N, CA and C atoms as a LAMMPS dump frame, in Angstrom:
ITEM: TIMESTEP
0
ITEM: NUMBER OF ATOMS
243
ITEM: BOX BOUNDS ff ff ff
-5.0000000000000000e+02 5.0000000000000000e+02
-5.0000000000000000e+02 5.0000000000000000e+02
-5.0000000000000000e+02 5.0000000000000000e+02
ITEM: ATOMS id mol type element x y z
1 1 1 N -24.632 -161.054 405.283
2 1 2 C -25.079 -161.789 406.43
3 1 3 C -25.666 -160.847 407.48
4 2 1 N -25.167 -159.646 407.592
5 2 2 C -25.691 -158.706 408.593
6 2 3 C -27.137 -158.357 408.3
7 3 1 N -27.481 -158.172 407.032
8 3 2 C -28.857 -157.868 406.686
9 3 3 C -29.769 -159.043 407.048
10 4 1 N -29.302 -160.265 406.785
11 4 2 C -30.084 -161.455 407.141
12 4 3 C -30.366 -161.467 408.625
13 5 1 N -29.33 -161.276 409.437
14 5 2 C -29.497 -161.329 410.884
15 5 3 C -30.444 -160.238 411.378
16 6 1 N -30.314 -159.041 410.816
17 6 2 C -31.207 -157.946 411.225
18 6 3 C -32.653 -158.266 410.874
19 7 1 N -32.864 -158.774 409.657
20 7 2 C -34.228 -159.137 409.279
21 7 3 C -34.752 -160.267 410.159
22 8 1 N -33.908 -161.256 410.42
23 8 2 C -34.266 -162.379 411.264
24 8 3 C -34.669 -161.859 412.654
25 9 1 N -33.833 -161.042 413.24
26 9 2 C -34.102 -160.52 414.577
27 9 3 C -35.38 -159.704 414.593
28 10 1 N -35.557 -158.856 413.609
29 10 2 C -36.71 -157.961 413.571
30 10 3 C -37.999 -158.743 413.406
31 11 1 N -38.038 -159.658 412.481
32 11 2 C -39.299 -160.333 412.184
33 11 3 C -39.616 -161.424 413.197
34 12 1 N -38.622 -162.198 413.612
35 12 2 C -38.899 -163.353 414.438
36 12 3 C -38.962 -163.039 415.922
37 13 1 N -38.229 -162.051 416.407
38 13 2 C -38.249 -161.816 417.849
39 13 3 C -39.622 -161.339 418.299
40 14 1 N -40.23 -160.518 417.492
41 14 2 C -41.564 -160.025 417.873
42 14 3 C -42.609 -161.134 417.801
43 15 1 N -42.419 -162.06 416.884
44 15 2 C -43.416 -163.095 416.695
45 15 3 C -43.312 -164.229 417.702
46 16 1 N -42.107 -164.654 418.004
47 16 2 C -41.996 -165.859 418.821
48 16 3 C -41.019 -165.777 419.991
49 17 1 N -40.114 -164.843 420.005
50 17 2 C -39.099 -164.843 421.051
51 17 3 C -39.458 -163.932 422.222
52 18 1 N -40.182 -162.861 421.974
53 18 2 C -40.575 -161.926 423.022
54 18 3 C -41.835 -162.463 423.704
55 19 1 N -41.65 -163.467 424.524
56 19 2 C -42.757 -164.216 425.096
57 19 3 C -43.66 -163.338 425.977
58 20 1 N -43.066 -162.441 426.735
59 20 2 C -43.864 -161.611 427.636
60 20 3 C -44.409 -160.354 426.975
61 21 1 N -44.056 -160.139 425.701
62 21 2 C -44.581 -158.994 424.958
63 21 3 C -44.032 -157.65 425.401
64 22 1 N -42.86 -157.628 426.036
65 22 2 C -42.297 -156.391 426.564
66 22 3 C -41.658 -155.498 425.502
67 23 1 N -41.404 -156.07 424.332
68 23 2 C -40.721 -155.309 423.299
69 23 3 C -39.208 -155.473 423.347
70 24 1 N -38.725 -156.234 424.322
71 24 2 C -37.301 -156.533 424.472
72 24 3 C -37.188 -157.988 424.897
73 25 1 N -35.977 -158.526 424.764
74 25 2 C -35.748 -159.92 425.15
75 25 3 C -35.011 -159.983 426.481
76 26 1 N -35.595 -160.691 427.452
77 26 2 C -34.878 -160.916 428.703
78 26 3 C -33.85 -162.01 428.453
79 27 1 N -32.982 -162.314 429.415
80 27 2 C -31.914 -163.293 429.157
81 27 3 C -32.407 -164.656 428.672
82 28 1 N -33.494 -165.167 429.221
83 28 2 C -34.001 -166.465 428.759
84 28 3 C -34.54 -166.371 427.347
85 29 1 N -35.281 -165.318 427.041
86 29 2 C -35.8 -165.135 425.685
87 29 3 C -34.65 -164.949 424.697
88 30 1 N -33.635 -164.186 425.104
89 30 2 C -32.499 -163.956 424.223
90 30 3 C -31.739 -165.261 423.961
91 31 1 N -31.605 -166.118 424.963
92 31 2 C -30.919 -167.392 424.783
93 31 3 C -31.616 -168.231 423.727
94 32 1 N -32.932 -168.296 423.768
95 32 2 C -33.68 -169.049 422.745
96 32 3 C -33.473 -168.412 421.38
97 33 1 N -33.581 -167.081 421.325
98 33 2 C -33.362 -166.366 420.06
99 33 3 C -31.965 -166.613 419.507
100 34 1 N -30.934 -166.499 420.346
101 34 2 C -29.552 -166.61 419.874
102 34 3 C -29.235 -168.031 419.406
103 35 1 N -29.777 -169.026 420.086
104 35 2 C -29.604 -170.405 419.634
105 35 3 C -30.275 -170.614 418.279
106 36 1 N -31.462 -170.053 418.097
107 36 2 C -32.182 -170.179 416.838
108 36 3 C -31.438 -169.447 415.723
109 37 1 N -30.929 -168.262 416.011
110 37 2 C -30.158 -167.505 415.019
111 37 3 C -28.909 -168.277 414.623
112 38 1 N -28.223 -168.847 415.599
113 38 2 C -27.016 -169.634 415.297
114 38 3 C -27.343 -170.799 414.375
115 39 1 N -28.449 -171.485 414.65
116 39 2 C -28.858 -172.597 413.802
117 39 3 C -29.193 -172.12 412.388
118 40 1 N -29.891 -170.987 412.284
119 40 2 C -30.256 -170.435 410.976
120 40 3 C -29.03 -170.045 410.161
121 41 1 N -27.957 -169.662 410.854
122 41 2 C -26.727 -169.281 410.173
123 41 3 C -25.782 -170.466 409.96
124 42 1 N -26.225 -171.659 410.385
125 42 2 C -25.413 -172.855 410.225
126 42 3 C -24.266 -172.97 411.206
127 43 1 N -24.401 -172.294 412.329
128 43 2 C -23.353 -172.298 413.372
129 43 3 C -23.711 -173.35 414.426
130 44 1 N -22.719 -173.735 415.219
131 44 2 C -22.985 -174.658 416.319
132 44 3 C -23.798 -173.951 417.389
133 45 1 N -24.461 -174.734 418.206
134 45 2 C -25.255 -174.177 419.298
135 45 3 C -24.317 -173.563 420.348
136 46 1 N -24.511 -172.3 420.684
137 46 2 C -23.647 -171.655 421.685
138 46 3 C -23.918 -172.219 423.068
139 47 1 N -22.86 -172.223 423.887
140 47 2 C -23.006 -172.658 425.267
141 47 3 C -23.686 -171.569 426.089
142 48 1 N -24.145 -171.933 427.264
143 48 2 C -24.755 -170.936 428.161
144 48 3 C -23.769 -169.841 428.517
145 49 1 N -22.529 -170.215 428.714
146 49 2 C -21.48 -169.226 429.034
147 49 3 C -21.307 -168.256 427.861
148 50 1 N -21.267 -168.768 426.647
149 50 2 C -21.149 -167.919 425.459
150 50 3 C -22.349 -166.991 425.322
151 51 1 N -23.529 -167.509 425.614
152 51 2 C -24.736 -166.693 425.525
153 51 3 C -24.675 -165.561 426.543
154 52 1 N -24.224 -165.849 427.768
155 52 2 C -24.113 -164.787 428.782
156 52 3 C -23.082 -163.735 428.375
157 53 1 N -21.992 -164.154 427.732
158 53 2 C -20.995 -163.193 427.243
159 53 3 C -21.634 -162.28 426.186
160 54 1 N -22.439 -162.861 425.318
161 54 2 C -23.1 -162.054 424.282
162 54 3 C -24.104 -161.11 424.921
163 55 1 N -24.877 -161.589 425.868
164 55 2 C -25.845 -160.73 426.55
165 55 3 C -25.134 -159.546 427.19
166 56 1 N -24.034 -159.809 427.867
167 56 2 C -23.289 -158.715 428.498
168 56 3 C -22.747 -157.726 427.471
169 57 1 N -22.366 -158.223 426.307
170 57 2 C -21.853 -157.348 425.256
171 57 3 C -22.965 -156.572 424.575
172 58 1 N -24.124 -157.181 424.416
173 58 2 C -25.222 -156.553 423.667
174 58 3 C -26.026 -155.576 424.514
175 59 1 N -26.208 -155.857 425.779
176 59 2 C -27.046 -155.045 426.653
177 59 3 C -26.345 -153.729 427.007
178 60 1 N -26.388 -152.809 426.064
179 60 2 C -25.63 -151.554 426.185
180 60 3 C -26.004 -150.721 427.398
181 61 1 N -27.274 -150.703 427.753
182 61 2 C -27.685 -149.858 428.881
183 61 3 C -27.722 -150.602 430.209
184 62 1 N -27.422 -151.914 430.196
185 62 2 C -27.334 -152.695 431.417
186 62 3 C -28.637 -152.938 432.159
187 63 1 N -29.764 -152.841 431.434
188 63 2 C -31.05 -153.044 432.105
189 63 3 C -31.483 -154.506 432.173
190 64 1 N -30.671 -155.408 431.628
191 64 2 C -30.993 -156.819 431.679
192 64 3 C -31.865 -157.306 430.546
193 65 1 N -32.215 -156.435 429.621
194 65 2 C -33.017 -156.816 428.47
195 65 3 C -32.333 -156.346 427.198
196 66 1 N -32.561 -157.094 426.118
197 66 2 C -31.958 -156.781 424.83
198 66 3 C -33.038 -156.227 423.911
199 67 1 N -32.868 -154.99 423.496
200 67 2 C -33.788 -154.394 422.538
201 67 3 C -33.289 -154.687 421.122
202 68 1 N -34.178 -154.493 420.158
203 68 2 C -33.749 -154.693 418.756
204 68 3 C -32.642 -153.717 418.423
205 69 1 N -32.724 -152.494 418.907
206 69 2 C -31.684 -151.481 418.623
207 69 3 C -30.336 -151.923 419.199
208 70 1 N -30.339 -152.462 420.412
209 70 2 C -29.077 -152.923 421.003
210 70 3 C -28.499 -154.093 420.201
211 71 1 N -29.361 -155.034 419.823
212 71 2 C -28.891 -156.161 419.041
213 71 3 C -28.34 -155.708 417.697
214 72 1 N -29.071 -154.828 417.023
215 72 2 C -28.645 -154.355 415.704
216 72 3 C -27.299 -153.64 415.768
217 73 1 N -27.111 -152.797 416.779
218 73 2 C -25.849 -152.074 416.929
219 73 3 C -24.71 -153.065 417.173
220 74 1 N -24.927 -154.042 418.023
221 74 2 C -23.906 -155.049 418.311
222 74 3 C -23.594 -155.875 417.065
223 75 1 N -24.631 -156.3 416.352
224 75 2 C -24.432 -157.134 415.167
225 75 3 C -23.675 -156.371 414.092
226 76 1 N -24.041 -155.116 413.876
227 76 2 C -23.354 -154.301 412.869
228 76 3 C -21.875 -154.106 413.229
229 77 1 N -21.6 -153.911 414.519
230 77 2 C -20.228 -153.758 414.989
231 77 3 C -19.436 -155.045 414.732
232 78 1 N -20.044 -156.185 414.99
233 78 2 C -19.372 -157.478 414.727
234 78 3 C -19.085 -157.654 413.252
235 79 1 N -20.022 -157.247 412.409
236 79 2 C -19.855 -157.424 410.945
237 79 3 C -18.702 -156.589 410.419
238 80 1 N -18.399 -155.466 411.083
239 80 2 C -17.322 -154.585 410.625
240 80 3 C -15.954 -155.021 411.088
241 81 1 N -15.899 -155.956 412.04
242 81 2 C -14.601 -156.405 412.563
243 81 3 C -13.932 -157.384 411.646
């Protein structure tokens, strides 16, 4: 499942989720991405509170944007738990 999520994030975020073309996802872009990822994995739609918790956990450098590297590191860590 980790490989699926990484491929999903890599291919789809650049195509449709990074609306402003910055190369990273701001909180609104990440919320759309995370809801779509949850649906693709057959999970329930996360609440806004859950999405903010994930953003806080994923945004390693605290700049308010989620890079693919930050997401991948977080996802891999979750897969190992």
